[in-house]
N, C-alpha and C positions, 0 to 999 in steps of 0.2 A: 737240169737244162742239159741239152743234147750239145755234145762235142763239136766243135768248130772243124770243118774238114781240112785236112792238111793241104797246104797249098804246094802246087807242083811247080817245080823251076823249070823255065824254058830252057835254061841254059845247062841244066844240070848239076849247077853248083849250090851248095846248101850250106850254111853256117848253123851248125847244129850244138845244142848244150844239154847236157844231161847232168841232173843234180842230185844230191843224196837226199834221201827221204827225211822230211822235217829239217832241211838243211844240215843233216848231219856229215860228218867226214865220210868219204869214200875209199880213203886211202890212211892207212896207218903207220906205213913205212916206205920207203923208197923201193922195197922188193915188189909192193902192190901196184906201185906206178910201172915198174919194169913189167909186171904181168899184164897191165892193160895195153901197153904198147906191144907185147908180144901177141897177145890176142888180135889186135889190130892186124899187125903184120901176117898172122895166120889166117885171118879171115879174108885179106886181100887176095889170097892164093885160092879160096872157096867161092868166092863170088866177086863179080866185076865192080871195082870203085877205085878211085884215086884219092889219096889224101894229100892235101896242100898246106896244110897247118894245123896244129894242136898247141893246147895249153892246158896242163894238169894241174888243176888249184886243189885246195884242201877238199872241199865239199862239192865241187862241180869242174866238169872238163868242157873245154870248147874244142870243137873239130871243123876243119873246112874240107868238105867232101864233094866229089862229083860223082855221081851215079845216076841211074835210072832207076833205081829201086831203094830210095832212102830208108823206107820202113824196114825192108827186109834185111838191109846190111846193118841198121842199128839194133834190129833185135837180136841178131846173131851175136853181135859185139858185147849189148848189155846182158844178155841171158849167160853167156861165158863167163864175164867178170863177175856177176851176181853169185853166180854157182860156186866160183873160186873163192870169192870173199866170204860167203856164208860158212862154207866149209872150213876154212883157214881160222876162222874166228868163232866156229860153233854156235852160228846164230841162224835166225830163221825170219821170214817175212821180207817185205820188199826193201831192196839197197837204195833203188833209185826213186826219186819223186814222180809219180804217175808216168806217163809216157814222155820220151825225149822232146823236147823244142826245137824248132827250125824256123830259119828264115831264108827264103829264096834270094839269089844273087843274080841280077839281071843284066849287069854289065861291067866293063873293066872297071870303072872308078869304083864302084861298089865293092868289087872283088879285092882291089887293092886296100881299101878302107877297112875291111874286115879282118884281112891279114894283120893289118897295124894293130887294130883294136884287140885282136886275140893275143898277140905277143906284149902288149901293153897291160895285160890284166894284172900281172904281180907287181908291176911298178904302180898302177892305180890303185892296188891294195895296200900299197906301203910295204910291201915283203921285201923289194930290193931297190936301190938307188939306181940301178941301170938294168935294163931289160936283158943285157947279156950275160948278168949274174946268175939268171934264174935257170937251173938247169933242166926243168920239165917242161920246157916248150920248144917248138921247130924253129925258133928264131936263130940258134947256133947253126941248125943245117943250112939256113939260108945264107949267112954271113961268112961260113967257114969257106976257105978258099982251096981246103983239101977234101979229098973223099972222106965220107964219115961213115960210123957204123949204120946211120938210119938212111942210107941212100936207096935203100930197098922199101923204107916205109914212107918218106916224103917226097914228094915230087917239087922240087924247087925252082927248077928252070922254067915252068911254063909263066909263072909270076914275075920270075927275075928278068925274063925276055922282054916284058913289058916295058922295063927300065932302060935297057940296053942289049944289043946281040952280042957285045963283048963281055964275058963272064966278070972280069975284075972290075969294069966300071958299072955293071949291072949290081954287083954287090955294094959298092959305095954309095951309088943312088939309093939302093933300097936302105941302107942304113940311115941314110939323112932324112929318108921318106919317115921311116919308122919311128924316129926320135924328134919328128916335127910335131910341134903344137897345132892342133886342128880344131876345125869347128864343123867337123862333118855331121850332117842330120840323117837321121834314120826313122823307121816307120814308128808309129804311136804304140804304146802299150795295147795289147789286145784283151780281151775278157779272160777272166781267170781260167776258163775252161778250155781255153785255147790251146793248140800246140804250138802256136807262133809266138815267138818272143823277139823283144827290141833289145836294142843296145842300153836304153835307158832302164829297162828292167834289170839288167845286169848290172849296171852301174849303181843302183839301189842296193843290190847284194852286197856289191864291193864295199858300200859304207859300213854295212854291218860287219862284215869279214875283217875290216881294218879295225873296228872298235874292239871286237872280241879279241884280236889277236894283241893289240896294244893293253888289254887288260888281263890277257892270259885266261880267257873264258871259253866256253862253248855255248852253243845255242841253248842246250840242255840247262847250263847253269842259269841261265835268265829265269827259267821256270820255278826256281825255288825263293820262298820268302826272304831268305837271308840276302838275296841278290836284287832286291826291288830297286835299289838305287841304280844299278847297272841297267836294269830293263829301262828304266824312266830315262835315263841318259841316253840309250840308243835310241829310244822312239823320239825324244827331243832333238837329237842328232838326224833323224830321218827327216823331221819336219822342217828343220833348218837347212839341209843341204839337198832335199829332193822334193819334187814335187807331189809325192804320194799323199793321199787322202788317208784319213783314219783307217777306212777300211781297207786300203792299200797297205798300210803298214801292217794291219792285224794280219792279212794274207800273207805278206813277206815273213814276219816273224812266227807264225802259227799260234797266235793269240786270239782271245775272243775280243771283238769290237769294243765292247763295253770297258774292258782291262785297258785298251790303248786309249780310249778317250777319257778315263779316269786318271791315267798317268800324265795326260797332256793338260787336263783342268786344274789338277790339283798343285800344290805348292811342292817344290823339289824334295825328294826324301832324303834325308841324312841316313848314313850308315848305321849310327847309334839307334836311330828310330825304328830300323826294321825289325818286323816280328812284334810289334808293340800294338800296331792299330790292326784290327780285325773288321 
């Protein structure tokens, strides 16, 4: 099936997500995270784009970018980081899953909702109890009343000024907005070969990420026979907490549809039963 053409933003704003191949981690330590931010800072000097927000999760990254050439910008960033990562860890092959995914942002309301969504990723994943606790997002850049080391990386004022022209008031209104419960509605999930993603798609990934974190597992661990009960639990979790189909769960986890269907249909697998049934 041919790829769906990437949508072009009329405003120049894009919500971008790049995810590790097979949902694997793309950062092994904080130095890796610093490296990616350094690469983004470096690429801002080479090509014209503005960064308005970011969040570095374990196996994916969210960016809020304004540019006239999103494909060119992301190619430079992804290629540079992948080369660094592969060389550092003596690995070969693709680091990122396919091409990056992007969503166009068409108005101020959508822009503000995207910023809130990006900053709340760690909270939604159960990694922190307060988004201010997470060190690898641009939220701290927005709410700090002092100049910070990232003032050449993230442009915060354009969005803060939507709340108030007075900086201190803008920050307080932004904090309130960021921590407010919301029922924002976003675009539907596109076909699997699309470069467009939705908030719902990423929410599904967060269900998996939280489960793996709570059980000290990686996505690779789910592929072993001795962890079949974990695989079944995460599949049943997705059936309960999301609207994903069997096919959608299979695609999200990287498993065959038949395996997912079998896990949904059969009685719960007890840990002591693993490895006995063939």
